[in-house]
N, C-alpha and C positions, 0 to 999 in steps of 0.2 A: 337539614332541609333537603327535600327531593328536588332535583333539577327538572327542567322541562322535558329532557330526554327520559328521565325516570317516570314522570307522569304519563308520557306517551306509551312507554313500555307497559305500565300497569293497566292503562286503558285497553291496550291490545289484548292482554291476558284476560281481562274481564269480558271483552266483547266476543272472543272466539269460542266460548263454551256453549253457544246456543244452537249449533248446527248438527245435523245428521238425523238418521231414522231412529225411531223409538225401538230400543232393545229390551228395556226393563223400566221399572219405576225409578225415578230419581231418588237419591239418598243423601243424607247429611250425617256427618260424624264429628265428634269433638273429643279432644284428649287433653290431659294435663299431666305433667310429670316433674320429677325432681332428680337432679344429677349431682352426685358428689364426686369431686376430683382430688387427686393427689399429684402434685407437680414436684419433681426432683430436679434441681438445677445444679450445674457445675459451680456457679458463682454465688449461690445464695442457699440458705437453708430450705428444707422442704416446706411447701406451702399447700394448704388445702383450699379448695374452691367449692362454691355452691352455685348451682344453676336451677332456675325454675322456668317452665314454659307452658304456654297454652297454644293449642293447634286446632284448626277446623278445616274440614274438607267437604265439598259439595260435588257430587257426581250426577250428571244429567242422565236422562233416559237413553241418550245416545252414547253413554259411556265416556263422555268428556268429563274431565275432573278439574277442580280448582281448589287449591289449598293455601292457607295463610298461617303464619306462626308469629308469636312474640316471645322472645327469650331474654331473660335477665341473668347476668353473670357477675360474680363478685368473689373476692377472697373471703374465706370463712372466718379468719381470726382477726382481721382488722379492716379498715376502710381505705386501704391504699389503692384499690383498683375496682372500678365498676364499669360494666359495659352492657349494651343493649343491642339486640338484633331484631329487625322486623323483615319478614320475607314472604313472597308469594310465588306460587308455581302453578302452571296449568298444562294439562296434557289433552291433545286432540286425538280422537279415534277415527281414523279413516282406513280401517282394516283393508289390506295388510300393513298399512303405514300408520305410524304414530308420531306425532310431533309434540315436543315439550318446550316450554319457555319458562324462565325463572328470573326473579329479581330479588335481591336482598340488600339491606343497608345496615351496617353496624357502626357503632361509635362508642368511644370511651368518654364517659362523663367525668371521670376522675382517675388520674394516674399520679401518685405521689412518689413512687419509686423511680428515681432518675435513670437507673440502668435499664429498667423496663421501658420507660418512656422514650428513650432513644431508639429502641428497636421496634416499638409498636406504632402503627399508624393511628392517628386520632379518629379517622373514619374510613370506611370502605364502601364503595359502590360495586355490586357484584351482579353480573349478567351471565345467563347460561342458556344455551340452545341445544336441542338434540333432535335427532331423527332416528326412528327404528323401523325396520322392515322385517316382516314375519314370513318364513317359508319352511314348510315341512319340519315342524317342531323346533326350529331355530329362529331366534331373534337377533338381528344384526343392527348394532347401534353405533352412531357417531355423535360425539358430544363435544361442545366447546364452552369453556368458562373464560370470562374476561373480568379482571378485578382492577379497579382504580383505587389506589391508596393515597390518602392525604395525611401528611405529617404536620405536627403543630409548628414545625420550623418553616412551613411553607413548601417543603419539598413534596414531590409526587412520585409515585412509582406505579408500574403496570405489570400485571401477571397475566399470562395467557396459558390456558391449559387445554389440551386436546386429548381425546380418548376414543379408542375403538374397542368395542365389546361384542362378544358372541355369547348368547345365552341358549342353553339347551333345556327345553321344558317338555319332557315326554309325557307328563301327567300333571294334574292339578296338585298332587301331593309332593312333587319333587322337581327342582330345577337347579342348574349349576351354570356358572358363567366364568369366563376368563376375559381379561382386559389388559390393554397396554396403554400407557399415557405418557405425555411429554409436557413439562412445565417450562415456560420461558420467563425469566426474571429480567425485565428490560433494563432496570437501573444498573445491575451488575453484569449484564450480558451473559447470564448463566442458563444452562439447560439441564433439566433433571428428568430421568426416565423411571417409570414405575411399571410393575407387573403385578396384577391382582388375580385372585380366583376366589369364588365363594360357592358354598353348598347350602341349599335350603330344603328342608324336609319336614313334612307333616305326617308323622307316623299314625296319628289318630286325629279325629275331627276336632278335638278340644285342645290340641297342643301342636306347636310348630317350633322348629329349631333352625338357627341360621348361624353360619360361621364364615368369616371373611379374613383373608390373609393378604397382606401387602408386602412386597419386596421392591427394592430400588430406592429412589429418592424423589421427594417433591417438597414444595413449600406452599403455605397458605392455600390449602385445598378446600374447595366448596363442594359439598354434596347436595346437588339440586333436588334429589329425590326426597331426602329427609330435611332439607333446608337447614343444614348445619355448616358452619364456617369454622374451620380449624385454623385459628389465628396465632398459634405458637410461632414466634419469630425465629425459628431454627429449621434446619433441614431434617425432614422426617425420613427415616431410613427403613423402618419396618413397623408393622402393626398387626394385631390380632383383635377381631371384633366378634362378640358372641351376642346373639339375641335368643331369648326364650319367651314365647307368647302362649299364654294359657287363656282359654275361653271357657270360664265356668258356667256361663249361661249365654244364650243366643244374643248376639250383638254387643257383648261386653268382653273386652280383651284386657288382660293384665300383661304388661310387657316389661321384661327384665333385660338389662343390657350391661355388658362388661367390655371395656376396651383397654388394651395395653398398647401404648404408642411410644416408640423409641426415636429420639432425635439425636443429632450429633452432639448437642450440649445439654440435653434434658431428657427426662422420661415422664410420661403422664399415664395415669390410670383413672378410668372413669367408671362409676357404678350408677345405674339409673333405674328408676321404676316409674312407670306411667300407666294411666288408666284411659282406655278408649271406649267410647260408647257410640253406637250407630242408631239412627232413627229411620 
């Protein structure tokens, strides 16, 4: 169930997309995808996972955008674990300033593995805010995530994540960014630091490539841009993420993704394929 604060946050996101001058026709896009995962744990055999999601985005004539997602997650071989995530995110365009806000809620409807159940919260409420400023081919971004975790024992925990990012975009075909982040685990009074960089290149009009590299440490990371919550209950120490997007016809994208994520007590690999169509 959403709290009153959550409803207010959602109302704010829905209401802010109606301002600014007309820059182009408004547009709507939908996507659906499937994710296959492989988890290797120190304390348990390898486990495969399945995920499926549907996503929708509306961009106004003033280039404000609003996105929503529904994601379902479960183990591939048995019914020991099931979870769901719903999320929304909105970006306001006040060039050279951009402001974004995001909210997501995830919960586990079933956890039969006692080892996993002790480590995973039964539900999460996730809030994210960011501000971006553009100047001379560079975008400067500050972002903050706040995660409230609720465990089935009645315990609660809070995670706060702050990030600073610089993006260089000399053309529409290429951009790169570097970022540094800090995560604070309130329950354990721990701090973790990460350093990331990414490269994004469109060599031809129908194909684009993206690569991202993570170094350092973090826990329970939320990607507000893609509305993805990484809820592995261990310390993430490094990651490599690849995206390949093919546009066979106008407004239709085929997106392929591979992720390798290393944790202090586990390793995860994800493979996904999704289809996006714009109107």
